[in-house]
PDB file with one MODEL, atoms N, CA, C and O in Angstrom:
MODEL        1
ATOM      1  N   MET A   1      72.900  12.000  18.883  1.00  0.00           N
ATOM      2  CA  MET A   1      72.640  10.510  18.786  1.00  0.00           C
ATOM      3  C   MET A   1      71.861  10.305  17.536  1.00  0.00           C
ATOM      4  O   MET A   1      70.864  10.980  17.281  1.00  0.00           O
ATOM      5  N   LYS A   2      72.326   9.361  16.752  1.00  0.00           N
ATOM      6  CA  LYS A   2      71.778   9.004  15.440  1.00  0.00           C
ATOM      7  C   LYS A   2      70.859   7.808  15.550  1.00  0.00           C
ATOM      8  O   LYS A   2      70.989   7.013  16.481  1.00  0.00           O
ATOM      9  N   THR A   3      69.963   7.669  14.649  1.00  0.00           N
ATOM     10  CA  THR A   3      69.157   6.504  14.475  1.00  0.00           C
ATOM     11  C   THR A   3      69.196   6.100  13.072  1.00  0.00           C
ATOM     12  O   THR A   3      68.879   6.903  12.194  1.00  0.00           O
ATOM     13  N   LYS A   4      69.580   4.859  12.793  1.00  0.00           N
ATOM     14  CA  LYS A   4      69.754   4.342  11.377  1.00  0.00           C
ATOM     15  C   LYS A   4      68.883   3.091  11.251  1.00  0.00           C
ATOM     16  O   LYS A   4      68.603   2.368  12.207  1.00  0.00           O
ATOM     17  N   TRP A   5      68.468   2.890   9.963  1.00  0.00           N
ATOM     18  CA  TRP A   5      67.791   1.708   9.500  1.00  0.00           C
ATOM     19  C   TRP A   5      68.832   0.724   8.962  1.00  0.00           C
ATOM     20  O   TRP A   5      69.819   1.130   8.348  1.00  0.00           O
ATOM     21  N   ILE A   6      68.607  -0.568   9.197  1.00  0.00           N
ATOM     22  CA  ILE A   6      69.510  -1.561   8.635  1.00  0.00           C
ATOM     23  C   ILE A   6      68.713  -2.819   8.413  1.00  0.00           C
ATOM     24  O   ILE A   6      67.854  -3.174   9.220  1.00  0.00           O
ATOM     25  N   ALA A   7      69.012  -3.528   7.262  1.00  0.00           N
ATOM     26  CA  ALA A   7      68.372  -4.837   6.977  1.00  0.00           C
ATOM     27  C   ALA A   7      68.945  -5.892   7.912  1.00  0.00           C
ATOM     28  O   ALA A   7      70.105  -5.813   8.316  1.00  0.00           O
ATOM     29  N   SER A   8      68.158  -6.838   8.239  1.00  0.00           N
ATOM     30  CA  SER A   8      68.532  -7.910   9.179  1.00  0.00           C
ATOM     31  C   SER A   8      69.780  -8.699   8.707  1.00  0.00           C
ATOM     32  O   SER A   8      70.619  -9.061   9.532  1.00  0.00           O
ATOM     33  N   THR A   9      69.907  -8.969   7.385  1.00  0.00           N
ATOM     34  CA  THR A   9      71.009  -9.667   6.952  1.00  0.00           C
ATOM     35  C   THR A   9      72.311  -8.806   7.035  1.00  0.00           C
ATOM     36  O   THR A   9      73.381  -9.324   7.353  1.00  0.00           O
ATOM     37  N   GLU A  10      72.194  -7.519   6.750  1.00  0.00           N
ATOM     38  CA  GLU A  10      73.313  -6.580   6.898  1.00  0.00           C
ATOM     39  C   GLU A  10      73.730  -6.507   8.364  1.00  0.00           C
ATOM     40  O   GLU A  10      74.913  -6.459   8.700  1.00  0.00           O
ATOM     41  N   ALA A  11      72.716  -6.500   9.217  1.00  0.00           N
ATOM     42  CA  ALA A  11      72.996  -6.438  10.687  1.00  0.00           C
ATOM     43  C   ALA A  11      73.729  -7.695  11.150  1.00  0.00           C
ATOM     44  O   ALA A  11      74.652  -7.624  11.962  1.00  0.00           O
ATOM     45  N   GLN A  12      73.290  -8.891  10.604  1.00  0.00           N
ATOM     46  CA  GLN A  12      73.978 -10.135  10.959  1.00  0.00           C
ATOM     47  C   GLN A  12      75.477 -10.166  10.530  1.00  0.00           C
ATOM     48  O   GLN A  12      76.377 -10.598  11.251  1.00  0.00           O
ATOM     49  N   ASN A  13      75.649  -9.644   9.241  1.00  0.00           N
ATOM     50  CA  ASN A  13      77.020  -9.703   8.737  1.00  0.00           C
ATOM     51  C   ASN A  13      77.940  -8.617   9.332  1.00  0.00           C
ATOM     52  O   ASN A  13      79.161  -8.704   9.207  1.00  0.00           O
ATOM     53  N   ASN A  14      77.369  -7.626   9.959  1.00  0.00           N
ATOM     54  CA  ASN A  14      78.162  -6.563  10.534  1.00  0.00           C
ATOM     55  C   ASN A  14      77.891  -6.345  12.024  1.00  0.00           C
ATOM     56  O   ASN A  14      77.994  -5.222  12.519  1.00  0.00           O
ATOM     57  N   PHE A  15      77.550  -7.410  12.729  1.00  0.00           N
ATOM     58  CA  PHE A  15      77.051  -7.187  14.114  1.00  0.00           C
ATOM     59  C   PHE A  15      78.122  -6.587  14.966  1.00  0.00           C
ATOM     60  O   PHE A  15      77.796  -5.732  15.790  1.00  0.00           O
ATOM     61  N   GLY A  16      79.375  -6.958  14.844  1.00  0.00           N
ATOM     62  CA  GLY A  16      80.477  -6.373  15.703  1.00  0.00           C
ATOM     63  C   GLY A  16      80.533  -4.859  15.427  1.00  0.00           C
ATOM     64  O   GLY A  16      80.666  -4.077  16.368  1.00  0.00           O
ATOM     65  N   ARG A  17      80.437  -4.443  14.188  1.00  0.00           N
ATOM     66  CA  ARG A  17      80.506  -3.035  13.921  1.00  0.00           C
ATOM     67  C   ARG A  17      79.274  -2.278  14.501  1.00  0.00           C
ATOM     68  O   ARG A  17      79.387  -1.178  15.041  1.00  0.00           O
ATOM     69  N   LEU A  18      78.115  -2.923  14.359  1.00  0.00           N
ATOM     70  CA  LEU A  18      76.911  -2.305  14.971  1.00  0.00           C
ATOM     71  C   LEU A  18      77.080  -2.116  16.433  1.00  0.00           C
ATOM     72  O   LEU A  18      76.783  -1.049  16.970  1.00  0.00           O
ATOM     73  N   LEU A  19      77.572  -3.175  17.114  1.00  0.00           N
ATOM     74  CA  LEU A  19      77.726  -3.107  18.551  1.00  0.00           C
ATOM     75  C   LEU A  19      78.744  -1.962  18.888  1.00  0.00           C
ATOM     76  O   LEU A  19      78.501  -1.175  19.803  1.00  0.00           O
ATOM     77  N   ASP A  20      79.806  -1.887  18.191  1.00  0.00           N
ATOM     78  CA  ASP A  20      80.797  -0.824  18.465  1.00  0.00           C
ATOM     79  C   ASP A  20      80.155   0.575  18.269  1.00  0.00           C
ATOM     80  O   ASP A  20      80.311   1.465  19.105  1.00  0.00           O
ATOM     81  N   ASP A  21      79.457   0.733  17.184  1.00  0.00           N
ATOM     82  CA  ASP A  21      78.840   2.022  16.875  1.00  0.00           C
ATOM     83  C   ASP A  21      77.796   2.372  17.910  1.00  0.00           C
ATOM     84  O   ASP A  21      77.673   3.534  18.299  1.00  0.00           O
ATOM     85  N   THR A  22      77.026   1.367  18.372  1.00  0.00           N
ATOM     86  CA  THR A  22      75.965   1.601  19.335  1.00  0.00           C
ATOM     87  C   THR A  22      76.575   2.011  20.667  1.00  0.00           C
ATOM     88  O   THR A  22      76.087   2.942  21.308  1.00  0.00           O
ATOM     89  N   ILE A  23      77.649   1.321  21.100  1.00  0.00           N
ATOM     90  CA  ILE A  23      78.236   1.563  22.370  1.00  0.00           C
ATOM     91  C   ILE A  23      79.038   2.876  22.344  1.00  0.00           C
ATOM     92  O   ILE A  23      78.857   3.739  23.202  1.00  0.00           O
ATOM     93  N   GLN A  24      79.904   3.011  21.372  1.00  0.00           N
ATOM     94  CA  GLN A  24      80.834   4.164  21.343  1.00  0.00           C
ATOM     95  C   GLN A  24      80.193   5.480  20.933  1.00  0.00           C
ATOM     96  O   GLN A  24      80.526   6.535  21.473  1.00  0.00           O
ATOM     97  N   ASN A  25      79.249   5.414  19.953  1.00  0.00           N
ATOM     98  CA  ASN A  25      78.649   6.642  19.398  1.00  0.00           C
ATOM     99  C   ASN A  25      77.203   6.797  19.793  1.00  0.00           C
ATOM    100  O   ASN A  25      76.566   7.773  19.396  1.00  0.00           O
ATOM    101  N   ARG A  26      76.643   5.843  20.581  1.00  0.00           N
ATOM    102  CA  ARG A  26      75.244   5.876  21.008  1.00  0.00           C
ATOM    103  C   ARG A  26      74.308   5.905  19.761  1.00  0.00           C
ATOM    104  O   ARG A  26      73.253   6.536  19.816  1.00  0.00           O
ATOM    105  N   THR A  27      74.663   5.261  18.687  1.00  0.00           N
ATOM    106  CA  THR A  27      73.832   5.192  17.527  1.00  0.00           C
ATOM    107  C   THR A  27      72.813   4.046  17.806  1.00  0.00           C
ATOM    108  O   THR A  27      73.148   2.984  18.330  1.00  0.00           O
ATOM    109  N   ARG A  28      71.582   4.335  17.426  1.00  0.00           N
ATOM    110  CA  ARG A  28      70.501   3.362  17.522  1.00  0.00           C
ATOM    111  C   ARG A  28      70.236   2.803  16.177  1.00  0.00           C
ATOM    112  O   ARG A  28      70.274   3.503  15.165  1.00  0.00           O
ATOM    113  N   TYR A  29      69.955   1.480  16.172  1.00  0.00           N
ATOM    114  CA  TYR A  29      69.646   0.813  14.900  1.00  0.00           C
ATOM    115  C   TYR A  29      68.212   0.220  14.911  1.00  0.00           C
ATOM    116  O   TYR A  29      67.841  -0.499  15.839  1.00  0.00           O
ATOM    117  N   ILE A  30      67.458   0.518  13.918  1.00  0.00           N
ATOM    118  CA  ILE A  30      66.170  -0.113  13.673  1.00  0.00           C
ATOM    119  C   ILE A  30      66.485  -1.259  12.681  1.00  0.00           C
ATOM    120  O   ILE A  30      66.959  -0.994  11.577  1.00  0.00           O
ATOM    121  N   ILE A  31      66.237  -2.475  13.047  1.00  0.00           N
ATOM    122  CA  ILE A  31      66.523  -3.615  12.205  1.00  0.00           C
ATOM    123  C   ILE A  31      65.300  -4.064  11.452  1.00  0.00           C
ATOM    124  O   ILE A  31      64.287  -4.388  12.072  1.00  0.00           O
ATOM    125  N   LYS A  32      65.353  -4.094  10.166  1.00  0.00           N
ATOM    126  CA  LYS A  32      64.209  -4.437   9.345  1.00  0.00           C
ATOM    127  C   LYS A  32      64.337  -5.822   8.704  1.00  0.00           C
ATOM    128  O   LYS A  32      65.433  -6.191   8.282  1.00  0.00           O
ATOM    129  N   ARG A  33      63.283  -6.578   8.619  1.00  0.00           N
ATOM    130  CA  ARG A  33      63.258  -7.809   7.915  1.00  0.00           C
ATOM    131  C   ARG A  33      62.092  -7.734   6.963  1.00  0.00           C
ATOM    132  O   ARG A  33      60.971  -7.390   7.338  1.00  0.00           O
ATOM    133  N   ARG A  34      62.390  -8.071   5.704  1.00  0.00           N
ATOM    134  CA  ARG A  34      61.374  -7.965   4.656  1.00  0.00           C
ATOM    135  C   ARG A  34      60.777  -6.532   4.617  1.00  0.00           C
ATOM    136  O   ARG A  34      59.587  -6.308   4.399  1.00  0.00           O
ATOM    137  N   ASN A  35      61.684  -5.619   4.842  1.00  0.00           N
ATOM    138  CA  ASN A  35      61.355  -4.113   4.772  1.00  0.00           C
ATOM    139  C   ASN A  35      60.367  -3.666   5.846  1.00  0.00           C
ATOM    140  O   ASN A  35      59.719  -2.632   5.687  1.00  0.00           O
ATOM    141  N   VAL A  36      60.236  -4.437   6.952  1.00  0.00           N
ATOM    142  CA  VAL A  36      59.440  -4.039   8.111  1.00  0.00           C
ATOM    143  C   VAL A  36      60.257  -3.999   9.328  1.00  0.00           C
ATOM    144  O   VAL A  36      61.006  -4.940   9.588  1.00  0.00           O
ATOM    145  N   ALA A  37      60.161  -2.948  10.111  1.00  0.00           N
ATOM    146  CA  ALA A  37      60.880  -2.768  11.329  1.00  0.00           C
ATOM    147  C   ALA A  37      60.509  -3.936  12.307  1.00  0.00           C
ATOM    148  O   ALA A  37      59.335  -4.190  12.576  1.00  0.00           O
ATOM    149  N   GLN A  38      61.555  -4.624  12.818  1.00  0.00           N
ATOM    150  CA  GLN A  38      61.366  -5.746  13.679  1.00  0.00           C
ATOM    151  C   GLN A  38      61.942  -5.558  15.073  1.00  0.00           C
ATOM    152  O   GLN A  38      61.380  -6.037  16.058  1.00  0.00           O
ATOM    153  N   ALA A  39      63.100  -4.836  15.149  1.00  0.00           N
ATOM    154  CA  ALA A  39      63.793  -4.748  16.418  1.00  0.00           C
ATOM    155  C   ALA A  39      64.533  -3.411  16.467  1.00  0.00           C
ATOM    156  O   ALA A  39      64.707  -2.738  15.451  1.00  0.00           O
ATOM    157  N   LEU A  40      64.946  -3.061  17.626  1.00  0.00           N
ATOM    158  CA  LEU A  40      65.675  -1.828  17.901  1.00  0.00           C
ATOM    159  C   LEU A  40      66.932  -2.209  18.736  1.00  0.00           C
ATOM    160  O   LEU A  40      66.820  -2.836  19.789  1.00  0.00           O
ATOM    161  N   LEU A  41      68.121  -1.815  18.238  1.00  0.00           N
ATOM    162  CA  LEU A  41      69.398  -2.024  18.971  1.00  0.00           C
ATOM    163  C   LEU A  41      69.762  -0.711  19.596  1.00  0.00           C
ATOM    164  O   LEU A  41      69.967   0.292  18.914  1.00  0.00           O
ATOM    165  N   ILE A  42      69.843  -0.733  20.952  1.00  0.00           N
ATOM    166  CA  ILE A  42      70.317   0.469  21.711  1.00  0.00           C
ATOM    167  C   ILE A  42      71.322   0.027  22.750  1.00  0.00           C
ATOM    168  O   ILE A  42      71.366  -1.153  23.097  1.00  0.00           O
ATOM    169  N   SER A  43      72.087   0.894  23.229  1.00  0.00           N
ATOM    170  CA  SER A  43      73.111   0.631  24.209  1.00  0.00           C
ATOM    171  C   SER A  43      72.477   0.485  25.593  1.00  0.00           C
ATOM    172  O   SER A  43      71.347   0.930  25.791  1.00  0.00           O
ATOM    173  N   ILE A  44      73.134  -0.092  26.501  1.00  0.00           N
ATOM    174  CA  ILE A  44      72.750  -0.293  27.898  1.00  0.00           C
ATOM    175  C   ILE A  44      72.573   1.120  28.474  1.00  0.00           C
ATOM    176  O   ILE A  44      71.621   1.343  29.223  1.00  0.00           O
ATOM    177  N   VAL A  45      73.436   2.063  28.159  1.00  0.00           N
ATOM    178  CA  VAL A  45      73.325   3.399  28.668  1.00  0.00           C
ATOM    179  C   VAL A  45      71.976   4.059  28.286  1.00  0.00           C
ATOM    180  O   VAL A  45      71.324   4.705  29.107  1.00  0.00           O
ATOM    181  N   ASP A  46      71.590   3.868  27.011  1.00  0.00           N
ATOM    182  CA  ASP A  46      70.345   4.386  26.561  1.00  0.00           C
ATOM    183  C   ASP A  46      69.140   3.711  27.273  1.00  0.00           C
ATOM    184  O   ASP A  46      68.153   4.347  27.640  1.00  0.00           O
ATOM    185  N   LEU A  47      69.294   2.402  27.434  1.00  0.00           N
ATOM    186  CA  LEU A  47      68.251   1.674  28.076  1.00  0.00           C
ATOM    187  C   LEU A  47      68.068   2.147  29.552  1.00  0.00           C
ATOM    188  O   LEU A  47      66.946   2.278  30.042  1.00  0.00           O
ATOM    189  N   GLU A  48      69.136   2.378  30.191  1.00  0.00           N
ATOM    190  CA  GLU A  48      69.110   2.851  31.587  1.00  0.00           C
ATOM    191  C   GLU A  48      68.477   4.245  31.616  1.00  0.00           C
ATOM    192  O   GLU A  48      67.706   4.512  32.538  1.00  0.00           O
ATOM    193  N   ARG A  49      68.742   5.122  30.701  1.00  0.00           N
ATOM    194  CA  ARG A  49      68.103   6.409  30.616  1.00  0.00           C
ATOM    195  C   ARG A  49      66.618   6.296  30.466  1.00  0.00           C
ATOM    196  O   ARG A  49      65.862   7.041  31.089  1.00  0.00           O
ATOM    197  N   LEU A  50      66.187   5.356  29.629  1.00  0.00           N
ATOM    198  CA  LEU A  50      64.770   5.112  29.420  1.00  0.00           C
ATOM    199  C   LEU A  50      64.100   4.636  30.667  1.00  0.00           C
ATOM    200  O   LEU A  50      63.020   5.118  31.011  1.00  0.00           O
ATOM    201  N   LEU A  51      64.718   3.685  31.370  1.00  0.00           N
ATOM    202  CA  LEU A  51      64.130   3.090  32.505  1.00  0.00           C
ATOM    203  C   LEU A  51      64.224   3.963  33.764  1.00  0.00           C
ATOM    204  O   LEU A  51      63.349   3.864  34.623  1.00  0.00           O
ATOM    205  N   VAL A  52      65.210   4.781  33.900  1.00  0.00           N
ATOM    206  CA  VAL A  52      65.360   5.645  35.093  1.00  0.00           C
ATOM    207  C   VAL A  52      64.440   6.801  35.020  1.00  0.00           C
ATOM    208  O   VAL A  52      64.031   7.325  36.056  1.00  0.00           O
ATOM    209  N   GLY A  53      64.087   7.234  33.825  1.00  0.00           N
ATOM    210  CA  GLY A  53      63.028   8.279  33.789  1.00  0.00           C
ATOM    211  C   GLY A  53      63.448   9.597  33.000  1.00  0.00           C
ATOM    212  O   GLY A  53      62.928  10.677  33.282  1.00  0.00           O
ATOM    213  N   ASN A  54      64.348   9.475  32.065  1.00  0.00           N
ATOM    214  CA  ASN A  54      64.573  10.695  31.263  1.00  0.00           C
ATOM    215  C   ASN A  54      63.495  10.790  30.234  1.00  0.00           C
ATOM    216  O   ASN A  54      63.508  10.144  29.186  1.00  0.00           O
ATOM    217  N   GLU A  55      62.551  11.638  30.593  1.00  0.00           N
ATOM    218  CA  GLU A  55      61.260  11.784  29.768  1.00  0.00           C
ATOM    219  C   GLU A  55      61.567  12.165  28.320  1.00  0.00           C
ATOM    220  O   GLU A  55      60.929  11.651  27.401  1.00  0.00           O
ATOM    221  N   ALA A  56      62.523  13.049  28.107  1.00  0.00           N
ATOM    222  CA  ALA A  56      62.837  13.531  26.764  1.00  0.00           C
ATOM    223  C   ALA A  56      63.326  12.292  25.888  1.00  0.00           C
ATOM    224  O   ALA A  56      62.927  12.121  24.736  1.00  0.00           O
ATOM    225  N   GLU A  57      64.167  11.496  26.491  1.00  0.00           N
ATOM    226  CA  GLU A  57      64.687  10.275  25.799  1.00  0.00           C
ATOM    227  C   GLU A  57      63.533   9.265  25.521  1.00  0.00           C
ATOM    228  O   GLU A  57      63.447   8.626  24.472  1.00  0.00           O
ATOM    229  N   ARG A  58      62.701   9.186  26.505  1.00  0.00           N
ATOM    230  CA  ARG A  58      61.571   8.258  26.312  1.00  0.00           C
ATOM    231  C   ARG A  58      60.682   8.672  25.198  1.00  0.00           C
ATOM    232  O   ARG A  58      60.273   7.842  24.385  1.00  0.00           O
ATOM    233  N   GLN A  59      60.379   9.903  25.136  1.00  0.00           N
ATOM    234  CA  GLN A  59      59.508  10.480  24.105  1.00  0.00           C
ATOM    235  C   GLN A  59      60.162  10.319  22.719  1.00  0.00           C
ATOM    236  O   GLN A  59      59.493  10.009  21.734  1.00  0.00           O
ATOM    237  N   GLN A  60      61.475  10.536  22.673  1.00  0.00           N
ATOM    238  CA  GLN A  60      62.169  10.368  21.421  1.00  0.00           C
ATOM    239  C   GLN A  60      62.116   8.932  20.950  1.00  0.00           C
ATOM    240  O   GLN A  60      61.908   8.699  19.759  1.00  0.00           O
ATOM    241  N   ILE A  61      62.297   7.942  21.841  1.00  0.00           N
ATOM    242  CA  ILE A  61      62.277   6.503  21.465  1.00  0.00           C
ATOM    243  C   ILE A  61      60.840   6.197  21.059  1.00  0.00           C
ATOM    244  O   ILE A  61      60.635   5.474  20.084  1.00  0.00           O
ATOM    245  N   ALA A  62      59.868   6.699  21.744  1.00  0.00           N
ATOM    246  CA  ALA A  62      58.434   6.422  21.424  1.00  0.00           C
ATOM    247  C   ALA A  62      58.098   6.932  19.992  1.00  0.00           C
ATOM    248  O   ALA A  62      57.381   6.289  19.225  1.00  0.00           O
ATOM    249  N   LYS A  63      58.641   8.082  19.696  1.00  0.00           N
ATOM    250  CA  LYS A  63      58.452   8.652  18.331  1.00  0.00           C
ATOM    251  C   LYS A  63      59.101   7.771  17.263  1.00  0.00           C
ATOM    252  O   LYS A  63      58.501   7.477  16.230  1.00  0.00           O
ATOM    253  N   ILE A  64      60.341   7.357  17.538  1.00  0.00           N
ATOM    254  CA  ILE A  64      61.021   6.469  16.627  1.00  0.00           C
ATOM    255  C   ILE A  64      60.276   5.148  16.357  1.00  0.00           C
ATOM    256  O   ILE A  64      60.156   4.699  15.217  1.00  0.00           O
ATOM    257  N   ILE A  65      59.778   4.545  17.459  1.00  0.00           N
ATOM    258  CA  ILE A  65      59.043   3.342  17.354  1.00  0.00           C
ATOM    259  C   ILE A  65      57.759   3.507  16.609  1.00  0.00           C
ATOM    260  O   ILE A  65      57.396   2.667  15.786  1.00  0.00           O
ATOM    261  N   HIS A  66      57.025   4.642  16.903  1.00  0.00           N
ATOM    262  CA  HIS A  66      55.793   4.927  16.156  1.00  0.00           C
ATOM    263  C   HIS A  66      56.026   5.105  14.695  1.00  0.00           C
ATOM    264  O   HIS A  66      55.238   4.612  13.887  1.00  0.00           O
ATOM    265  N   GLU A  67      57.097   5.801  14.306  1.00  0.00           N
ATOM    266  CA  GLU A  67      57.401   6.037  12.930  1.00  0.00           C
ATOM    267  C   GLU A  67      57.805   4.757  12.270  1.00  0.00           C
ATOM    268  O   GLU A  67      57.542   4.607  11.077  1.00  0.00           O
ATOM    269  N   ALA A  68      58.405   3.847  12.924  1.00  0.00           N
ATOM    270  CA  ALA A  68      59.007   2.571  12.370  1.00  0.00           C
ATOM    271  C   ALA A  68      57.935   1.574  12.166  1.00  0.00           C
ATOM    272  O   ALA A  68      58.057   0.681  11.327  1.00  0.00           O
ATOM    273  N   LYS A  69      56.839   1.709  12.947  1.00  0.00           N
ATOM    274  CA  LYS A  69      55.796   0.628  12.789  1.00  0.00           C
ATOM    275  C   LYS A  69      55.159   0.668  11.448  1.00  0.00           C
ATOM    276  O   LYS A  69      54.887   1.740  10.907  1.00  0.00           O
ATOM    277  N   PRO A  70      54.909  -0.524  10.886  1.00  0.00           N
ATOM    278  CA  PRO A  70      54.175  -0.503   9.639  1.00  0.00           C
ATOM    279  C   PRO A  70      52.736  -0.188   9.793  1.00  0.00           C
ATOM    280  O   PRO A  70      52.119  -0.548  10.795  1.00  0.00           O
ATOM    281  N   THR A  71      52.193   0.466   8.842  1.00  0.00           N
ATOM    282  CA  THR A  71      50.758   0.768   8.850  1.00  0.00           C
ATOM    283  C   THR A  71      50.115  -0.026   7.767  1.00  0.00           C
ATOM    284  O   THR A  71      50.620  -0.085   6.646  1.00  0.00           O
ATOM    285  N   TYR A  72      49.004  -0.642   8.082  1.00  0.00           N
ATOM    286  CA  TYR A  72      48.316  -1.393   7.115  1.00  0.00           C
ATOM    287  C   TYR A  72      46.941  -0.850   6.841  1.00  0.00           C
ATOM    288  O   TYR A  72      46.207  -0.472   7.754  1.00  0.00           O
ATOM    289  N   THR A  73      46.609  -0.817   5.593  1.00  0.00           N
ATOM    290  CA  THR A  73      45.261  -0.341   5.231  1.00  0.00           C
ATOM    291  C   THR A  73      44.817  -1.303   4.196  1.00  0.00           C
ATOM    292  O   THR A  73      45.606  -1.758   3.368  1.00  0.00           O
ATOM    293  N   ILE A  74      43.566  -1.615   4.235  1.00  0.00           N
ATOM    294  CA  ILE A  74      42.979  -2.589   3.281  1.00  0.00           C
ATOM    295  C   ILE A  74      41.923  -1.888   2.398  1.00  0.00           C
ATOM    296  O   ILE A  74      40.913  -1.402   2.907  1.00  0.00           O
ATOM    297  N   GLY A  75      42.147  -1.842   1.170  1.00  0.00           N
ATOM    298  CA  GLY A  75      41.193  -1.236   0.267  1.00  0.00           C
ATOM    299  C   GLY A  75      41.322   0.306   0.287  1.00  0.00           C
ATOM    300  O   GLY A  75      41.824   0.917   1.230  1.00  0.00           O
ATOM    301  N   ASN A  76      40.832   0.881  -0.823  1.00  0.00           N
ATOM    302  CA  ASN A  76      40.800   2.314  -0.941  1.00  0.00           C
ATOM    303  C   ASN A  76      39.371   2.802  -0.947  1.00  0.00           C
ATOM    304  O   ASN A  76      38.509   2.210  -1.596  1.00  0.00           O
ATOM    305  N   MET A  77      39.112   3.892  -0.220  1.00  0.00           N
ATOM    306  CA  MET A  77      37.778   4.479  -0.215  1.00  0.00           C
ATOM    307  C   MET A  77      37.573   5.252  -1.528  1.00  0.00           C
ATOM    308  O   MET A  77      38.308   6.194  -1.823  1.00  0.00           O
ATOM    309  N   LEU A  78      36.572   4.842  -2.302  1.00  0.00           N
ATOM    310  CA  LEU A  78      36.337   5.554  -3.527  1.00  0.00           C
ATOM    311  C   LEU A  78      35.225   6.585  -3.329  1.00  0.00           C
ATOM    312  O   LEU A  78      35.368   7.722  -3.779  1.00  0.00           O
ATOM    313  N   VAL A  79      34.126   6.223  -2.673  1.00  0.00           N
ATOM    314  CA  VAL A  79      33.077   7.139  -2.444  1.00  0.00           C
ATOM    315  C   VAL A  79      32.632   6.914  -1.004  1.00  0.00           C
ATOM    316  O   VAL A  79      32.483   5.778  -0.554  1.00  0.00           O
ATOM    317  N   GLU A  80      32.424   8.003  -0.299  1.00  0.00           N
ATOM    318  CA  GLU A  80      32.002   7.941   1.108  1.00  0.00           C
ATOM    319  C   GLU A  80      30.470   7.881   1.110  1.00  0.00           C
ATOM    320  O   GLU A  80      29.813   8.647   0.406  1.00  0.00           O
ATOM    321  N   ASP A  81      29.929   6.995   1.879  1.00  0.00           N
ATOM    322  CA  ASP A  81      28.389   6.923   1.955  1.00  0.00           C
ATOM    323  C   ASP A  81      27.913   8.113   2.706  1.00  0.00           C
ATOM    324  O   ASP A  81      28.490   8.507   3.719  1.00  0.00           O
ATOM    325  N   GLU A  82      26.839   8.698   2.199  1.00  0.00           N
ATOM    326  CA  GLU A  82      26.184   9.812   2.878  1.00  0.00           C
ATOM    327  C   GLU A  82      24.867   9.299   3.442  1.00  0.00           C
ATOM    328  O   GLU A  82      24.073   8.729   2.694  1.00  0.00           O
ATOM    329  N   GLU A  83      24.616   9.472   4.685  1.00  0.00           N
ATOM    330  CA  GLU A  83      23.342   9.061   5.252  1.00  0.00           C
ATOM    331  C   GLU A  83      22.514  10.160   5.752  1.00  0.00           C
ATOM    332  O   GLU A  83      21.414   9.925   6.253  1.00  0.00           O
TER     333      GLU A  83
ENDMDL
END
């Protein structure tokens, strides 16, 4: 099972192909807008596996979601205060 990144405009323009690939090949798509992950396209079969309790699948999806989330940091630490 593959997981691919795709821009939202590309997903819109190729939605039929994405659906076919998702259903037939169980490919998962992380859809990005402005270079930030916004949605995940998975098949009903994959969703059922997650809901019914396939723990390995659940952990794999959790890892994908965690890696896809943007991380934000403000400022850079130059010197750490010593007390």
